[in-house]
Structures are given as structure tokens and as C-alpha cells.
C-alpha positions in Angstrom: 319.9 27.2 95.9 320.2 27.7 92.3 317.0 28.5 90.1 315.8 25.4 88.5 315.2 26.0 84.6 312.2 24.1 83.4 311.0 23.9 79.8 307.2 22.9 78.8 306.9 22.1 75.1 303.5 22.8 73.6 301.3 26.0 74.0 298.0 24.4 74.0 295.6 24.2 77.1 297.8 21.3 78.6 301.1 23.1 78.1 300.0 26.6 79.5 298.2 25.0 82.3 301.3 22.8 83.1 303.6 25.8 83.0 301.2 27.9 85.1 300.9 25.0 87.8 304.8 24.4 87.8 305.6 27.9 88.2 303.3 28.3 91.5 304.4 24.8 92.9 307.9 24.5 92.3 310.2 27.0 94.4 312.9 29.0 92.7 312.0 27.8 89.2 312.2 29.5 85.9 309.6 28.1 83.5 309.8 28.6 79.6 306.9 27.5 77.3 308.4 26.4 73.8 306.2 26.0 70.9 306.0 26.7 67.1 302.4 28.0 67.5 300.6 30.1 70.2 297.1 31.3 70.8 295.1 31.8 68.8 296.8 29.3 66.4 296.6 26.3 68.5 294.2 23.2 68.3 293.2 24.1 72.0 291.7 27.6 70.7 288.8 25.7 68.7 288.5 22.9 71.3 285.1 22.4 73.3 285.7 23.3 76.8 282.6 21.8 78.5 283.5 19.8 81.6 281.8 16.2 81.1 284.8 13.8 81.6 284.9 10.5 79.4 286.2 7.4 80.8 289.6 6.0 79.6 290.1 2.3 79.8 293.7 2.6 80.8 293.1 5.0 83.8 291.2 3.7 87.0 287.8 5.6 87.7 289.1 6.8 91.2 292.0 8.5 89.4 289.7 10.2 86.9 287.5 11.4 89.5 290.3 12.8 91.6 291.5 14.6 88.4 287.9 15.8 87.6 287.4 17.0 91.2 290.6 18.9 91.4 290.0 20.5 88.0 286.4 21.4 88.8 287.4 22.9 92.2 290.2 25.0 90.6 288.0 26.3 87.5 285.2 27.1 90.1 287.4 29.4 92.2 288.3 31.2 88.8 284.7 31.4 88.1 284.0 33.2 91.3 286.7 35.4 90.9 287.0 38.9 89.3 289.1 37.3 86.5 286.2 35.1 85.6 285.5 37.1 82.4 288.8 37.4 81.2 289.6 33.7 81.9 286.3 32.8 80.1 285.3 30.3 82.9 281.8 30.4 83.6 278.8 27.9 84.9 276.6 26.4 82.3 273.3 24.4 83.1 271.6 22.1 80.7 270.8 18.5 79.7 272.7 15.5 78.3 270.3 13.2 76.4 270.5 9.7 75.2 268.7 7.6 72.5 269.0 4.5 74.9 269.5 4.3 78.6 273.3 4.3 79.3 274.9 1.5 81.0 275.8 3.7 83.8 272.8 5.9 84.5 274.7 7.8 87.2 278.3 8.7 86.0 281.3 8.6 88.3 281.4 12.6 88.2 277.7 13.0 89.2 278.5 14.1 92.7 281.2 16.7 91.4 279.1 18.8 89.1 276.2 20.6 90.7 272.5 19.6 91.1 272.8 16.4 89.1 269.7 14.5 88.5 267.7 12.4 86.0 265.5 14.4 83.6 261.7 14.1 84.3 259.3 12.6 81.9 258.0 15.9 81.2 261.3 17.3 80.2 261.9 14.2 77.8 258.8 14.7 76.1 260.5 17.7 74.3 262.7 15.2 72.8 260.7 12.3 71.4 263.5 10.4 69.9 265.5 10.3 73.3 264.8 7.8 76.2 267.1 9.0 78.9 268.5 12.3 80.0 270.6 14.0 82.7 270.2 17.5 84.1 273.3 19.1 85.7 275.3 22.4 86.0 278.8 22.2 85.1 281.7 24.6 84.0 282.5 25.7 80.6 286.0 27.0 79.7 286.2 29.3 76.5 289.7 28.4 75.5 289.9 31.4 73.0 289.8 33.5 76.4 291.4 31.0 78.7 294.7 30.6 76.7 295.6 34.4 76.6 294.7 34.6 80.2 297.1 31.7 81.0 299.7 33.1 79.1 299.9 36.2 81.4 300.8 33.9 84.2 304.4 33.9 85.6 306.3 32.0 82.9 308.2 33.1 79.7 307.2 32.0 76.2 309.6 31.1 73.4 308.8 30.4 69.7 310.4 27.5 68.4 312.2 27.7 64.9 309.9 25.0 63.4 308.5 21.8 64.8 311.7 19.6 64.8 313.9 21.0 67.7 315.6 17.9 69.2 314.9 16.7 72.8 318.9 16.6 73.3 319.1 20.4 72.4 316.3 21.4 74.8 317.7 19.4 77.6 320.9 21.1 77.4 319.3 24.3 78.3 316.8 23.1 81.1 317.0 20.9 84.0 313.6 19.4 83.3 311.7 19.1 80.1 308.0 18.5 79.9 306.6 17.8 76.5 302.8 18.5 76.1 302.3 18.1 72.4 299.3 15.9 71.6 300.0 12.1 72.1 303.6 13.1 73.2 303.1 14.2 77.0 306.1 13.2 78.8 308.7 14.6 81.2 312.5 14.3 80.8 315.3 15.0 83.1 319.0 15.4 81.6 319.3 11.5 81.8 316.1 9.5 81.4 312.4 9.7 80.8 310.9 10.2 83.8 307.1 9.8 83.4 304.9 9.6 80.2 301.2 9.6 79.5 298.9 10.6 76.7 297.0 13.0 78.7 299.0 14.4 81.7 302.5 15.7 82.6 303.9 14.7 86.1 306.9 16.5 87.6 309.3 14.7 89.6 312.1 16.6 91.6 315.6 15.2 91.4 
């Protein structure tokens, strides 16, 4: 069986995570990350990394919960490992406070994070302008450490010559192409677009 050559376009947290996942899950593959910028010059390097998921109108809540649970479990394993410091993954406890009571007092992710509960009246008294709050422990991902840690996984990196490399040119060198640039997350094979979404990249074997 020949080695499958896969290219992931974009070296932010989605691109590097996709490349690391693919390199582990797809047998006999060669994964290359292509980007005009790598850490520390990506948007992900300065993005917040607190795991508190929002909702998206086009994505069902059960799907969001599954994604969040899988992400939380994966990062929890890293946080408990000897690589936690290098990867920049650690637990953080705190409060999320609201000026008015939210529509959903118990969010869909409440049973995924640790120790979720409503804040007590005594706790809320510290914030007189706020009416409601939640206390819980979640994970924080320091992307300035996480991206360099991801770059050490089993895939190659290639600096693109500018930002306008054509899809056709990339497809000619790789069996699968996953584009993880912001608002362009999409997967191509040599013939057609296979799947697309603003937030994730899915691999389909042919």
C-alpha cells in the first residue's frame, strides 16, 4: 500500500491539531503543514484558550457537546501527563458572572467541566453589579506554548511562498488537501470538494 500524501493548509491551532490527529489516525500517511506563517506569527498565538464553548445556530447542541467532551478529555490527558508544562495545558478554576440571569442557567457543557454549580449569594455579593454566576473548573490552553508543542508532532512543515498558492497546485502534490485557514476550512481530493465548514475539517478516505 502506497503512502498517502496529505497537506494541511494553515498553521494555527486548527491546522496543527488537524495535522497531528491525521498523522495518528491515518495509517501509512505523510502529512505536511503548509502556511505562509508559523508560530509565533499566527493569530492563534494570541487567541484566548479557555475552554468555555459557545453555541452556533447552525450546529446542533448534541454535536457541540460531543466535540467539547472529546476536546476536554483529550486535553485533560495532556494536562495529567509529563508534557503538560511544555504543552501549556492546565486546569483553571473560577467564576463566570452575568449582569442578568441567562436564558440557560445550566449550559450544555455543565456536566463536562469539573464541579459546575451556581455561585452562592455570598460569592455574588463581591460583584454587586451582577445578578447571576457559575463556578466551575475547566482547562486553559496557552497557545503560545501549545503551538510549538504541536509542531513537534509527526508531520512536516512547509513555508508557502506568499498566500496565493492555488488549490490546483497543492492538489497536484497531495492526495488530500485540508484547508484550515480562517473561514476556509475545507477538505479536497484531487477531483471534488469533500466536506466544508467554518469550524472543523473532516477527513474522508477514498
